[in-house]
C-alpha positions in Angstrom: 0.0 0.0 0.0 2.8 2.5 0.9 4.7 1.7 -2.3 1.6 2.6 -4.3 1.1 5.8 -2.4 4.8 6.8 -2.8 4.4 6.5 -6.5 1.1 8.3 -6.7 2.4 11.3 -4.6 -1.1 12.2 -3.7 -1.3 11.7 0.0 0.0 13.9 2.9 2.8 13.5 5.4 0.4 12.3 8.2 -0.9 9.5 6.1 2.6 8.4 4.9 3.6 8.3 8.6 0.6 6.2 9.5 1.3 3.7 6.8 5.0 3.4 7.7 4.8 3.3 11.5 4.5 -0.5 11.9 7.2 -1.4 9.2 10.5 -2.9 10.1 14.0 -1.5 9.8 14.8 -3.1 6.4 11.4 -2.1 4.9 11.9 1.5 5.9 15.3 1.5 4.3 14.0 0.1 1.1 11.1 2.5 1.0 13.5 5.4 1.7 15.4 4.5 -1.5 12.1 4.3 -3.4 11.0 7.7 -2.1 14.2 9.3 -3.3 13.9 7.6 -6.7 10.4 8.8 -7.0 11.4 12.3 -5.8 8.8 12.1 -3.0 10.1 14.3 -0.2 6.8 14.1 1.8 7.1 10.3 2.0 10.8 10.5 2.9 10.3 12.9 5.8 7.3 10.9 7.1 9.4 7.7 7.3 12.2 9.7 9.0 9.6 10.6 11.7 8.6 6.9 12.0 12.1 5.4 12.0 14.9 8.0 11.7 17.6 5.4 12.2 16.5 3.3 9.3 16.2 6.4 7.0 19.7 7.6 8.2 21.2 4.2 7.5 20.0 4.4 3.9 20.7 8.1 3.2 24.2 8.1 4.6 25.4 6.2 1.5 27.4 8.4 -0.9 25.0 7.6 -3.7 22.5 10.1 -2.2 24.8 13.2 -2.1 23.7 14.2 -5.6 20.0 14.1 -4.5 20.6 16.6 -1.8 22.9 18.8 -3.9 20.3 18.9 -6.7 17.5 19.9 -4.3 19.7 22.7 -3.0 20.5 23.9 -6.5 16.9 23.8 -7.5 15.7 25.7 -4.4 13.7 22.7 -3.2 15.7 22.1 -0.1 13.4 23.4 2.7 13.2 19.9 4.1 17.0 19.6 4.7 17.2 21.6 7.9 14.5 19.6 9.5 16.2 16.3 8.4 19.5 17.6 9.8 18.1 18.3 13.3 16.4 14.8 13.2 19.6 12.9 12.4 22.4 15.0 13.9 22.7 13.2 17.2 23.3 9.7 15.8 24.3 10.0 12.1 27.8 9.3 10.9 29.9 12.5 11.0 30.4 12.7 7.2 26.6 12.6 6.6 25.9 15.0 9.5 28.4 17.5 8.2 27.1 17.4 4.7 23.5 18.2 5.9 24.9 20.8 8.2 26.8 22.6 5.4 23.6 22.5 3.2 21.5 23.8 6.1 24.0 26.7 6.7 23.9 27.5 3.0 20.1 27.5 3.0 20.1 29.9 6.0 22.6 32.2 4.4 20.8 32.2 1.0 17.4 32.8 2.5 18.5 35.5 4.9 20.3 37.4 2.1 17.1 37.3 0.1 15.2 38.7 3.0 17.7 41.4 4.0 18.4 42.4 0.4 21.1 45.1 0.5 20.5 45.5 4.2 19.7 48.4 6.4 21.9 51.3 5.1 22.3 52.5 8.7 22.5 56.1 7.4 20.4 59.1 8.5 19.8 62.2 6.4 21.0 65.6 7.6 20.2 68.9 6.1 23.2 70.9 4.8 23.9 74.0 2.8 24.4 73.9 -0.9 27.8 72.9 -2.4 28.7 72.0 -6.0 27.9 68.3 -6.7 25.5 67.9 -3.7 23.8 64.5 -4.3 20.3 65.2 -2.7 18.1 68.3 -2.3 15.3 69.1 0.1 13.0 70.7 -2.4 10.3 71.7 0.1 12.7 73.6 2.3 14.5 75.2 -0.7 11.1 76.4 -2.1 10.1 77.7 1.3 13.4 79.7 1.5 12.8 81.0 -2.0 9.3 82.2 -1.1 10.6 83.8 2.1 13.2 85.6 0.0 10.4 87.3 -1.9 10.7 85.1 -5.0 13.3 87.5 -6.4 16.2 85.2 -7.1 17.3 81.8 -5.9 20.4 82.2 -3.8 22.9 79.6 -2.9 21.9 80.2 0.7 18.3 79.2 -0.1 19.2 75.8 -1.4 19.1 73.0 1.2 20.5 69.6 0.5 20.8 66.3 2.3 23.9 64.4 3.4 23.8 60.8 4.5 25.8 60.1 7.5 26.6 56.7 8.9 24.7 55.9 12.1 26.6 53.5 14.2 24.4 51.4 16.5 25.1 48.8 19.2 22.4 46.2 18.9 22.0 43.1 21.1 19.7 40.3 19.7 18.4 37.9 22.4 17.0 34.6 21.1 14.8 32.1 22.9 16.0 28.5 22.3 14.2 26.8 25.2 12.9 23.5 23.8 12.1 22.8 20.1 10.8 20.0 17.9 13.2 19.3 15.0 15.3 22.3 15.7 12.6 24.9 14.9 13.9 27.5 17.4 17.6 26.9 16.5 16.8 27.3 12.8 15.0 30.5 13.7 18.0 31.7 15.7 20.3 30.9 12.8 18.1 32.8 10.3 17.6 35.9 12.5 21.3 36.0 13.3 22.1 35.9 9.6 19.5 38.6 8.8 20.8 40.9 11.5 24.4 40.4 10.3 23.6 41.2 6.7 21.3 44.1 7.5 23.6 45.7 10.1 27.0 44.9 8.6 28.3 48.5 9.4 27.0 48.5 13.0 28.0 46.6 16.1 25.9 43.5 17.0 25.8 41.0 19.8 23.9 37.7 19.9 22.6 36.1 23.1 21.0 32.7 23.1 19.0 31.6 26.2 16.9 28.8 27.7 17.5 27.9 31.4 20.6 30.0 31.2 21.8 32.7 28.8 25.2 32.8 27.1 26.8 35.3 24.7 27.3 33.7 21.3 28.8 36.9 19.9 29.9 40.0 21.8 29.8 43.5 20.4 33.6 43.4 20.0 33.6 40.0 18.3 34.2 40.0 14.6 33.7 36.3 13.9 32.6 35.4 10.3 28.9 34.7 9.9 29.2 31.1 8.7 31.0 30.1 11.9 28.3 31.7 14.0 25.6 29.8 12.0 27.5 26.5 12.6 27.7 27.2 16.3 23.9 27.8 16.5 23.2 24.6 14.4 25.4 22.6 16.7 23.9 23.9 20.0 20.9 22.4 21.9 17.4 23.8 22.2 16.4 22.5 25.6 15.6 23.5 29.1 13.4 26.1 30.8 12.9 29.8 29.8 14.9 32.4 31.7 14.1 35.7 29.9 15.4 37.9 32.7 18.7 36.2 32.6 19.0 37.0 28.9 18.0 40.6 29.4 20.7 41.0 32.1 23.4 39.6 29.7 22.2 41.9 26.9 22.2 44.9 29.2 25.8 44.3 30.2 26.8 44.2 26.6 25.1 47.6 25.9 26.6 49.1 29.0 30.1 48.9 27.6 31.5 52.4 27.2 32.2 52.5 23.5 31.5 56.0 22.0 28.2 57.8 21.8 26.3 55.2 19.8 22.6 54.4 19.9 22.0 51.3 22.1 19.2 48.9 21.2 18.0 45.6 22.5 15.8 43.1 20.5 14.2 40.2 22.2 12.6 37.3 20.3 10.6 34.9 22.6 7.2 33.4 23.1 7.1 35.1 26.6 6.5 31.9 28.5 9.2 32.4 31.2 9.4 29.9 34.0 12.8 30.9 35.6 13.9 34.2 37.0 12.0 37.4 37.9 9.4 39.1 35.6 11.5 40.3 32.7 9.8 43.7 32.6 11.7 44.7 35.7 15.0 44.5 33.9 13.5 45.8 30.6 13.0 49.2 32.3 16.8 49.6 32.4 17.2 49.4 28.6 17.6 52.6 26.5 15.3 50.9 24.0 14.1 47.3 24.0 11.9 45.9 21.2 10.1 42.5 21.3 9.1 40.1 18.6 6.6 37.7 20.1 6.8 34.3 18.4 4.0 31.7 18.8 4.4 29.0 21.5 5.0 25.5 20.1 2.4 23.9 22.4 -0.6 24.9 24.5 -2.9 27.4 22.9 -3.6 29.0 26.3 0.1 29.8 26.7 -0.2 32.2 23.8 -2.3 34.6 25.7 -0.1 34.7 28.8 3.1 34.9 26.7 1.8 37.6 24.5 0.8 39.7 27.6 4.3 39.2 29.0 5.9 40.3 25.8 3.7 43.4 25.6 4.7 44.3 29.2 8.4 43.9 28.3 8.1 46.1 25.2 6.2 48.8 27.2 8.8 48.8 30.0 11.6 49.0 27.4 9.9 51.8 25.5 10.1 49.7 22.3 7.9 48.1 19.6 5.9 45.0 20.3 5.6 42.9 17.1 3.6 39.6 17.3 4.0 36.9 14.6 1.7 33.9 13.9 4.3 31.6 12.3 8.0 31.0 12.9 8.6 31.6 9.2 7.5 35.3 9.7 10.2 36.1 12.3 13.1 37.0 9.9 11.0 39.4 7.9 9.5 40.9 11.1 13.1 41.5 12.3 14.0 43.1 9.0 11.0 45.4 9.2 11.9 46.3 12.7 15.5 47.2 11.7 14.1 49.5 9.1 12.3 51.5 11.8 15.1 51.9 14.3 
């Protein structure tokens, strides 16, 4: 029955999983090969959920490397990150590293598409005219001309714009407390990448937190982005949620005396803290703290409580509160936030 459905490609992942859940190790291995030959990714991932060890035993063969490479080239590789998180704890190192490299490349490619050329990080300042001035404030120039009695347009009436680089210190704090198939770690990798591309000329720090918080990248750190992504992909999304601990770490980063730059905190969490004090207490100490409220993975009732906590944090930090309904919306929500600040 399952062979027939794999060839038809007309059922969904839930049905594939139901049909494969009672099959033995060898049957799953054989059907994994068939799913690849039929280019049926839904069936492949369903069997991985039923028996990830059997699927790993088949896919680790070098014969399948071309299958994954082709999917990446054709922009059909969205299943690879999930598969990587499913197999990374027990797969042979060569197979794990291949999927990790592909996952990293998917993250970098996707985040570059989202960030585009990135946040220019420049503010416009009005200046007096000089030969070759690139931008004009036509409204102010016209106003000056009218005030001058409309007799003659003088150099002193002409107002232009000059773009000046705005250096900012930004700390991004990412919730990684528990995740099915690495959903939160993938989000952390994507948002880190988007932030790095969009704020390449600013100073950024990355804080990951669950039961405890740790600084993945400090404001002084100039590590290359691929290495940061690999560190996130290799970390664990487990434990409780200590938002206040993350805010304390982030605040210490921003309190470093390094020039007269704008200091901004960005927190991404579902708001369901179960360790530490109420995070709004610490949020009051931030110059500016913005919150992206991601949906909880479980418990619909948790969404109401977590959303309320995130609103309280944003209010205490004098920042924006941005709720999202799906994890996939977070990188673009971050990009939109960066354009505002």
